[in-house]
C-alpha positions in Angstrom: -57.1 53.3 73.4 -57.6 52.3 69.7 -55.3 50.1 67.8 -53.8 52.9 65.6 -53.7 55.4 68.3 -49.9 55.0 68.6 -49.2 56.1 64.9 -50.4 59.5 65.6 -48.5 59.5 68.7 -45.1 58.3 67.2 -44.3 60.2 63.9 -40.8 58.4 63.6 -42.4 55.0 63.4 -44.9 56.1 60.8 -42.0 57.4 58.6 -40.2 54.0 58.8 -43.3 52.2 57.8 -43.6 54.4 54.7 -39.9 53.8 53.7 -40.2 50.0 54.1 -43.4 50.0 52.0 -41.8 51.9 49.2 -38.7 49.7 49.3 -40.9 46.6 49.1 -42.8 48.1 46.2 -39.5 48.8 44.4 -38.2 45.3 45.0 -41.5 43.8 43.8 -41.3 46.0 40.7 -37.8 44.9 39.9 -38.7 41.2 40.3 -41.7 41.8 38.0 -39.5 43.5 35.4 -37.0 40.6 35.6 -39.8 38.1 35.1 -41.1 40.1 32.1 -37.5 40.2 30.7 -37.1 36.4 31.1 -40.5 35.3 30.0 -41.3 37.8 27.3 -38.1 39.6 26.0 -35.8 36.5 26.0 -38.4 33.8 25.8 -37.0 32.4 22.5 -33.5 32.3 23.8 -34.3 30.3 26.9 -36.6 28.0 25.0 -33.7 27.1 22.8 -31.5 26.5 25.8 -34.1 24.3 27.4 -34.4 22.3 24.2 -30.7 22.0 24.0 -30.6 20.6 27.5 -33.2 18.0 26.5 -31.9 17.1 23.1 -28.7 15.4 21.9 -27.4 15.6 18.3 -25.4 12.4 17.4 -23.4 12.3 14.2 -24.2 9.3 11.9 -21.1 8.0 10.1 -21.4 7.7 6.3 -20.4 4.5 4.6 -17.2 4.8 2.6 -17.6 4.3 -1.1 -17.1 0.7 -2.3 -14.2 -0.4 -4.5 -14.6 -2.6 -7.5 -12.3 -4.2 -10.1 -12.4 -3.2 -13.8 -15.3 -5.6 -14.5 -17.4 -4.4 -11.6 -16.6 -7.2 -9.2 -16.7 -6.1 -5.6 -13.3 -5.8 -3.8 -13.8 -3.6 -0.8 -17.2 -3.0 0.9 -18.8 -2.0 4.3 -20.6 -4.1 6.9 -22.7 -3.1 9.9 -21.1 -3.3 13.3 -22.9 -2.8 16.6 -21.1 -0.6 19.1 -21.4 1.2 22.5 -20.4 4.8 23.2 -21.1 7.3 25.9 -21.8 11.0 26.1 -19.6 12.2 29.0 -21.7 15.2 29.7 -24.6 12.9 30.7 -22.6 10.3 32.7 -23.4 10.5 36.4 -21.0 7.9 37.7 -18.3 6.8 35.2 -17.0 4.0 37.5 -20.4 2.4 37.9 -21.1 2.7 34.2 -17.8 1.2 33.1 -17.9 -1.6 35.7 -21.5 -2.5 34.7 -20.7 -2.3 31.0 -17.6 -4.5 31.4 -19.9 -7.2 32.8 -22.2 -7.0 29.8 -19.3 -7.1 27.4 -17.4 -9.8 29.2 -14.4 -7.5 29.0 -11.7 -6.2 31.4 -13.0 -3.1 33.1 -9.5 -1.7 33.1 -9.5 -1.6 29.4 -12.8 0.4 29.4 -11.4 2.8 31.9 -8.3 3.4 29.7 -10.5 4.1 26.7 -12.6 6.5 28.8 -9.6 8.4 30.1 -8.1 8.6 26.6 -11.4 9.9 25.2 -11.4 12.9 27.6 -9.5 14.8 25.0 -12.8 14.8 23.0 -15.5 17.4 23.8 -17.9 16.1 26.4 -20.9 16.4 24.0 -19.3 14.1 21.4 -20.0 10.3 21.6 -16.9 8.5 22.9 -16.7 4.9 21.5 -16.0 2.3 24.2 -16.6 -1.0 22.4 -17.0 -1.8 18.7 -18.4 -4.8 16.8 -19.9 -6.4 19.9 -22.4 -8.6 18.2 -26.2 -8.5 18.1 -26.7 -10.6 21.3 -24.6 -8.3 23.6 -26.1 -5.3 21.9 -29.6 -6.4 22.9 -28.6 -7.1 26.5 -27.1 -3.6 26.8 -30.1 -2.0 25.2 -32.4 -3.7 27.7 -30.4 -2.2 30.6 -29.5 1.2 29.0 -32.1 3.1 31.0 -30.1 2.5 34.2 -26.9 3.8 32.7 -27.2 7.6 31.9 -25.0 8.7 29.1 -24.8 5.3 27.4 -25.5 5.1 23.7 -25.8 2.1 21.5 -25.8 2.1 17.7 -24.7 0.6 14.4 -22.0 2.0 12.2 -20.5 1.0 8.8 -17.1 -0.8 9.1 -14.8 -1.4 6.2 -15.0 -4.9 4.9 -12.4 -6.8 2.8 -14.0 -10.0 1.4 -10.7 -11.3 0.2 -8.8 -10.6 3.4 -5.1 -10.1 2.6 -5.6 -10.0 -1.2 -4.8 -6.6 -2.7 -4.1 -5.1 0.8 -1.2 -2.9 -0.5 -3.3 -1.7 -3.4 -6.4 -0.8 -1.4 -4.4 0.4 1.7 -5.9 0.5 5.2 -7.7 2.9 7.5 -6.6 4.4 10.8 -7.8 7.0 13.3 -7.2 10.6 12.3 -4.2 12.2 14.0 -4.1 15.5 15.9 -1.7 16.8 13.2 -4.2 15.9 10.5 -7.0 17.6 12.4 -5.0 20.8 12.3 -4.4 20.5 8.5 -6.6 22.3 6.0 -6.8 19.1 4.0 -8.9 17.6 6.8 -11.2 20.5 7.4 -14.6 19.2 8.6 -13.2 16.0 10.2 -13.7 15.3 13.9 -11.6 13.4 16.4 -12.1 9.7 16.4 -12.8 9.5 12.6 -11.1 6.9 10.5 -9.3 8.0 7.4 -7.2 6.3 4.6 -3.6 5.8 5.7 -2.2 4.1 2.6 -3.1 2.9 -0.9 -6.3 3.8 -2.7 -8.0 4.5 0.6 -5.5 7.4 1.2 -5.2 8.6 -2.3 -8.9 8.9 -2.8 -9.9 9.8 0.8 -12.1 12.7 -0.1 -13.8 10.7 -2.9 -14.5 7.7 -0.7 -15.5 9.4 2.6 -19.1 10.6 1.9 -21.0 13.0 4.1 -22.2 12.1 7.7 -25.8 12.4 8.8 -27.2 13.2 12.2 -29.6 11.7 14.8 -31.6 13.9 17.2 -32.3 12.2 20.5 -34.4 13.2 23.5 -33.0 12.6 27.0 -34.4 13.3 30.4 -32.9 15.6 33.0 -30.4 12.8 34.1 -29.3 12.2 30.5 -31.2 8.9 30.0 -32.2 8.3 26.5 -36.0 8.7 26.0 -36.4 8.4 22.3 -35.0 9.2 18.8 -36.8 12.2 17.4 -35.3 12.6 13.9 -32.5 11.1 11.7 -30.8 12.8 8.8 -29.4 9.9 6.7 -25.7 10.0 5.8 -24.6 10.2 2.1 -22.3 7.4 1.1 -18.9 8.0 -0.6 -18.4 7.6 -4.3 -17.7 4.2 -5.9 -14.2 3.6 -7.3 -13.5 1.2 -10.1 -9.9 0.0 -10.3 -8.0 -1.2 -13.4 -7.1 -4.6 -11.9 -8.7 -7.9 -12.6 -9.9 -9.6 -9.5 -9.3 -13.2 -10.5 -5.8 -12.4 -11.9 -4.9 -10.6 -8.7 -6.0 -13.7 -6.7 -4.1 -16.1 -9.0 -0.9 -14.0 -8.8 -1.0 -14.0 -5.0 -1.6 -17.8 -4.9 1.3 -18.3 -7.3 3.6 -16.4 -4.8 3.0 -19.1 -2.2 5.1 -18.2 0.9 7.7 -16.2 -1.0 8.4 -12.5 -0.3 8.5 -10.0 -3.2 6.3 -8.2 -5.7 4.7 -8.6 -9.1 3.1 -6.1 -11.5 1.2 -6.9 -14.7 0.3 -4.0 -17.1 -1.7 -3.5 -20.2 1.1 -2.6 -22.6 -1.1 -0.2 -24.7 -2.5 1.9 -21.8 -0.3 1.4 -18.7 -3.3 0.1 -16.7 -2.3 -2.1 -13.8 -4.0 -5.5 -14.2 -2.5 -7.0 -11.0 -0.3 -5.6 -8.3 1.1 -8.0 -5.7 3.3 -7.4 -2.7 4.1 -10.2 -0.3 3.9 -11.0 2.5 0.7 -9.1 3.1 -1.6 -8.1 6.0 -5.3 -8.1 6.6 -6.5 -4.5 6.3 -9.7 -5.4 8.2 -7.6 -5.5 11.4 -7.2 -1.7 11.0 -10.8 -0.9 10.2 -11.7 -0.5 13.9 -8.4 0.2 15.4 -5.5 -2.3 15.4 -4.2 -3.4 18.8 -0.7 -2.2 19.8 0.4 -5.9 19.9 -0.7 -6.5 16.3 0.9 -3.2 15.2 4.2 -3.9 16.8 4.2 -7.4 15.4 3.8 -6.1 11.8 6.5 -3.5 12.3 9.0 -6.0 13.6 8.4 -8.6 10.9 11.7 -8.8 9.0 9.9 -9.5 5.8 8.1 -6.1 6.0 4.4 -7.0 5.3 3.3 -3.4 5.5 5.6 -2.3 2.7 4.2 -2.0 -0.8 7.2 -3.6 -2.5 5.8 -3.2 -6.0 6.3 0.6 -5.7 8.8 1.0 -2.9 11.0 -2.1 -3.1 14.3 -1.1 -4.8 16.1 -4.1 -6.1 19.1 -4.7 -8.3 17.5 -5.8 -11.6 20.1 -8.4 -12.4 20.1 -9.8 -15.9 16.7 -8.2 -16.7 18.7 -5.0 -17.1 20.4 -6.6 -20.2 17.4 -5.4 -22.2 18.5 -1.8 -21.4 22.2 -2.6 -22.2 21.2 -4.2 -25.5 19.0 -1.2 -26.6 21.7 1.3 -25.5 24.3 -0.5 -27.6 22.0 -0.7 -30.6 20.9 2.9 -30.4 24.5 4.1 -30.1 25.4 2.3 -33.3 28.3 0.4 -31.6 26.8 -3.0 -32.5 24.2 -4.6 -34.7 22.2 -7.7 -34.0 24.9 -9.8 -35.6 27.8 -8.4 -33.6 29.6 -11.3 -32.0 31.8 -11.6 -28.9 33.8 -14.7 -27.9 32.8 -15.7 -24.4 35.5 -17.7 -22.6 33.7 -17.5 -19.3 35.5 -14.4 -18.1 36.8 -10.9 -19.1 39.6 -8.9 -17.6 39.0 -5.2 -17.1 42.0 -3.4 -15.6 43.4 -5.6 -12.8 40.1 -7.3 -12.1 38.5 -10.4 -13.7 34.7 -10.5 -14.3 33.2 -13.9 -14.6 30.2 -15.1 -16.7 27.6 -17.2 -14.9 28.6 -20.1 -17.2 32.1 -20.8 -16.1 33.1 -22.7 -19.4 31.9 -19.8 -21.5 29.2 -19.5 -24.2 31.7 -19.4 -27.1 30.9 -17.1 -30.1 27.9 -15.1 -29.0 25.7 -12.5 -30.9 22.9 -10.4 -29.4 20.2 -13.1 -29.8 22.3 -15.7 -28.0 23.4 -13.2 -25.4 19.8 -12.5 -24.4 18.6 -16.1 -24.9 21.4 -17.6 -22.7 22.0 -14.5 -20.7 25.7 -14.4 -21.5 27.4 -11.9 -19.1 30.6 -11.5 -21.1 28.8 -10.2 -24.2 27.4 -7.4 -22.1 30.7 -6.8 -20.3 32.5 -6.4 -23.6 29.8 -4.1 -25.1 29.5 -1.9 -21.9 33.2 -1.0 -22.0 32.8 0.8 -25.3 29.3 2.1 -24.4 30.1 3.9 -21.1 27.9 4.4 -18.1 26.4 7.7 -19.2 24.9 6.3 -22.5 23.7 3.3 -20.5 22.1 5.5 -18.0 20.4 7.6 -20.7 18.8 4.6 -22.2 17.6 3.4 -18.8 15.9 6.7 -18.3 14.3 6.5 -21.7 12.7 3.3 -20.6 11.3 4.8 -17.4 13.9 3.7 -14.9 15.5 5.9 -12.2 12.6 8.2 -11.4 9.0 7.9 -10.1 6.5 7.2 -12.9 3.6 9.0 -11.2 1.3 6.1 -10.6 -1.9 7.2 -8.7 -0.7 5.6 -5.4 1.3 7.0 -2.6 5.0 6.4 -1.8 6.5 5.4 -5.2 10.3 5.2 -5.0 12.7 6.4 -7.8 15.2 3.5 -7.9 18.7 4.5 -8.9 20.4 4.7 -12.3 24.0 5.9 -11.7 26.0 8.3 -13.8 29.5 9.6 -13.6 28.2 12.9 -12.2 26.0 11.1 -9.6 29.0 9.2 -8.2 31.1 12.4 -8.0 28.3 14.2 -6.1 27.5 11.2 -4.0 30.9 9.9 -3.1 33.3 12.6 -4.4 35.0 9.9 -6.4 35.5 9.2 -10.1 33.7 6.5 -12.0 35.6 3.3 -13.0 35.2 1.1 -16.0 34.7 -2.0 -13.8 31.6 -0.3 -12.4 30.2 0.1 -15.9 30.8 -3.6 -16.6 28.7 -4.7 -13.5 26.1 -2.0 -14.2 25.5 -3.6 -17.7 24.1 -6.7 -16.0 22.0 -4.9 -13.5 24.3 -5.0 -10.5 26.5 -2.5 -8.6 24.6 0.8 -7.9 21.7 0.1 -10.2 18.3 -0.2 -8.4 14.8 -0.5 -9.9 11.3 -1.1 -8.6 9.1 -4.0 -9.8 6.7 -1.3 -11.3 9.6 0.2 -13.3 10.6 -3.2 -14.6 7.0 -3.8 -15.7 6.9 -0.4 -17.5 10.3 -1.0 -19.1 9.0 -4.4 -20.5 5.7 -2.9 -21.6 7.6 -0.2 -23.5 9.7 -2.7 -25.4 6.5 -4.7 -26.1 4.4 -1.9 -27.5 7.1 -0.5 -29.8 8.6 2.2 -27.6 5.8 4.2 -25.8 6.2 4.8 -22.0 2.7 5.0 -20.5 2.0 6.3 -17.0 0.9 3.3 -14.9 -2.5 3.8 -13.3 -4.8 1.8 -11.0 -8.0 4.0 -10.9 -10.2 3.4 -14.0 -13.2 5.5 -13.0 -15.2 7.1 -10.2 -19.0 6.9 -10.1 -21.4 8.6 -7.7 -24.3 6.9 -5.8 -26.8 7.2 -8.7 -24.4 6.0 -11.4 -23.0 9.3 -12.8 -19.4 8.9 -14.0 -17.5 11.7 -12.2 -14.0 10.8 -13.4 -12.8 8.4 -16.1 -9.1 8.0 -16.7 -7.6 7.7 -20.1 -4.1 6.4 -21.0 -1.4 8.9 -20.5 1.8 8.9 -22.5 4.9 9.9 -20.5 7.3 9.8 -23.4 8.1 8.2 -26.7 11.5 6.4 -26.7 14.1 7.0 -29.5 14.5 3.3 -30.4 14.1 2.2 -34.0 11.7 -0.6 -34.9 14.8 -2.6 -36.1 16.5 -2.3 -32.7 13.4 -3.2 -30.8 12.9 -6.2 -33.1 16.5 -7.4 -32.4 15.9 -7.4 -28.7 12.4 -9.0 -29.2 14.1 -11.9 -31.1 16.4 -12.6 -28.2 13.6 -12.4 -25.6 11.4 -14.8 -27.6 14.4 -17.2 -27.9 15.0 -17.1 -24.1 11.6 -18.7 -23.5 10.8 -20.7 -26.7 14.1 -22.2 -27.8 16.0 -25.0 -26.2 18.9 -23.6 -24.2 17.0 -20.5 -23.4 17.1 -19.6 -19.7 13.3 -19.8 -19.4 12.9 -22.7 -21.9 11.7 -25.0 -19.1 8.9 -22.6 -18.2 7.3 -22.1 -21.7 3.6 -22.3 -21.9 1.7 -24.6 -24.3 -0.7 -22.5 -26.3 0.8 -19.1 -25.5 4.0 -17.7 -26.9 5.8 -15.5 -24.3 8.9 -13.3 -24.7 10.9 -12.9 -21.5 14.1 -12.3 -19.6 15.3 -14.0 -16.5 17.4 -12.3 -13.8 19.3 -13.3 -10.7 20.6 -10.4 -8.6 23.2 -10.7 -5.9 22.3 -9.2 -2.6 25.9 -9.4 -1.3 29.1 -10.6 -3.0 30.2 -13.8 -1.4 33.8 -14.4 -0.4 34.2 -17.1 -3.0 31.7 -17.1 -5.9 33.1 -20.3 -7.3 31.7 -22.3 -4.3 28.3 -20.6 -4.6 26.2 -23.2 -6.4 27.5 -26.1 -4.2 26.8 -24.2 -0.9 23.6 -22.4 -1.9 21.5 -24.2 0.7 23.9 -23.2 3.4 23.7 -19.5 2.6 21.5 -17.6 5.2 18.2 -16.5 3.8 19.0 -12.8 3.9 22.1 -13.3 1.8 20.5 -15.3 -1.0 20.1 -13.8 -4.4 16.9 -12.2 -5.6 15.1 -13.9 -8.4 13.5 -11.9 -11.3 11.6 -12.4 -14.5 10.1 -9.9 -16.9 7.9 -10.9 -19.9 5.2 -9.9 -22.3 2.7 -11.9 -24.3 1.5 -12.9 -26.8 5.0 -12.4 -28.1 3.9 -11.5 -31.7 1.1 -9.2 -30.7 1.7 -8.1 -27.1 -1.2 -7.3 -24.8 0.3 -7.5 -21.3 3.7 -7.2 -19.7 4.7 -8.6 -16.3 7.6 -8.2 -13.8 8.2 -10.5 -10.9 10.8 -10.1 -8.1 11.1 -12.8 -5.5 13.3 -11.7 -2.6 16.1 -14.2 -1.9 14.4 -16.6 -4.4 17.9 -17.5 -5.8 17.1 -17.9 -9.5 14.8 -16.1 -11.9 14.2 -19.2 -14.1 13.2 -21.5 -11.4 11.3 -19.3 -8.9 10.2 -15.9 -10.5 9.4 -17.2 -14.0 6.8 -19.8 -12.8 4.9 -17.0 -11.0 4.9 -14.8 -14.1 3.8 -17.7 -16.3 0.9 -18.6 -14.0 -0.2 -14.9 -14.2 0.0 -15.1 -18.0 -1.9 -18.4 -18.1 -4.7 -16.9 -15.9 -5.0 -13.8 -18.1 -5.1 -15.6 -21.4 -7.0 -18.6 -20.1 -4.4 -21.2 -21.1 -3.5 -24.4 -19.2 -0.6 -24.0 -16.9 -0.7 -27.5 -15.5 2.3 -28.7 -17.6 4.7 -26.4 -15.8 7.2 -28.5 -13.8 7.6 -27.7 -10.1 11.3 -28.3 -10.1 13.7 -27.7 -12.9 17.5 -27.6 -13.1 19.0 -24.1 -12.8 19.4 -22.8 -16.3 21.5 -19.7 -15.5 20.4 -16.1 -15.7 
C-alpha cells in the first residue's frame, strides 16, 4: 500500500489537514503584517524610542551673572566645582553604588543614602546630585571607576563665589534650593527641582536677570546605563552682569570700622540717593549657602541672638535718639513757633504735668538757642519747643523727611519704622495722646522708630537743600557682550517744604556739634575735612534709677545698654555724601557710632583718620 493511500481512504483526516494549513497560513500572514507594521509603517517611531533608550540628555547649569561695584570691581563671581550625581533610571544596585561611592569620597554612606532617598521626589531621568565640590583628585578617581557604576555621572558646575566672604553679604544676599511652593508659582516657570535661586538681597531681587539660560549635554549609554561617550553639548548662556552703586573699598572700610559691634551703617550720595556703602553686622558668609547649607549651620545662624541674617540697615527699627532733634528743629522752624535765636533756659529738667523730664546734663545748659541746642544736644530746649509744637506737626515733618514709611529701595524686606500721631495711638491702643509723650518723641524716644536707611535719607535731604531721593543700589545691568540693558537714574520721591533759611539754621548747629569745642562730636572731628553731624543715644529700656546710670554702666547687661547713633554729611559747606550709623547697645553716639562714620568719611574723601582717639570721655548726646 502506498504512503498516501490512507488519505483517499479517510476523508475526515484530509479535511482537518486543510483546516490546519489554512489556519497556519492566516497566522503567518498576520505575523507578516505585524512585522510590516513595525518595520515599515512605524519605523521612525521605534527608531526614536531606541535612540531615547540609548541617549541621555543632561541639563548644563548656566553661570549666574557676576556682580560689580560702581567702578567695575568684582564683588560676586562663580567658580567651577566638581560634583557627582546619578540618573536613578540607570542605577542597577543603589546600595552597591552608594557604598562604593562613599569609599571614594571618604564620606559616611548613611549620608549618601539619605540624599538618595530624598532625591526620589525628582523624576528618575533627572540627575540627582550626591556630592558637590569634591575636588579634582577625587573626581579623577571616580571617573576612572565610573564604568563599574551604572547611572553614575561626574561633572563640573558653576558655584557662586564671594571673594570678600562676609563683606556685603546682606547687600548681595544668598542662594538656596528652590522650594516646592516656588516651583508651583508662575514666577518660577521653567525652573526645575534642585535649582538654586536668590533668597535675599540683590540675588533675590534680580533673580531673573542673574540666572541665565541652561545648556544641555547629550550622552550615549549602553543597555545597562553605563556612560559610553558625550555626543554633543549645547553651551549655557550666562546671566547678565549687574553693577551696584556701592564703592568696594568704602564698603570694606566701613565693615572693618564696625569691629565686633552689632548694628548697621548706610552712606548715600546726597544728590542722587545712590547707596555708596551698606553695612549690617554681624554678618554671615553667603558662600556657605551656595551649595546648600548644613542644618547645623542654619540652626546656629537662626539661634544667634545678634541676628546675623537680618539686614539691619533696612529692617532694623531703632529709636533714633537725639538724631531726631534735626526733625524737631525743622518742625519748629517751619511752624513759625521759633527762630534760630529763640532761647530756652535749661536748668537740667522740665516739669510737664506731674512728671519731671531730665536733660542728659544734670546741671543744665543755661540759656540755649537752636545752635547750642543742636551743638550740645540739650534735651530741655526740645522738650520746651515740643510742648507748643504738638505731636502731629512733629510727625508731619518726620514724614516730609522720609521717616515712617518704606522708601522703595531696590532690595527686599524694607521696614517702615514708626512715626506716631494722635490718631495712630487712638487706633493702636484706644487711648488719647499725652503731652509727655510729645516731649519724649521730640528727642527720638517713646514710640518713634526709624531704620538706619531712613536716617541716612533724612540726613541727605538736609544736606542737599530739601530733596528726598529714592535710595538705590543697582546702577546698571549689562549683557554678556556689553550692551547696557538697564541704567538707573536718580529718582526724586518728594521735595520738602523747608525754607533755605530754616535748613541753614539747622546746618549751623550740626556744624558746631562736630567742629566747635563743647560740641558732642568735637572729639571726633577730622583734620582736613569739615563734617556736619548729630550724635544720638537711644534708651532700649528705662532703668529704675536713671541717676545711677553713668556710674553703673558697665554693670548693665548687654541687651539693656543704650544704642549709639550718629548721622553726618560732608563736606559741610558743599555736601556730597551723608551717613547714618547705629551701633546696637553701643551706649554713646559720640564715642562709638561717630568714629565709625568718621572712618567712612575719611575713606571716601581720602583724608587721614589716624588722629582719631580710640577712647574719649562721654560728651553727652
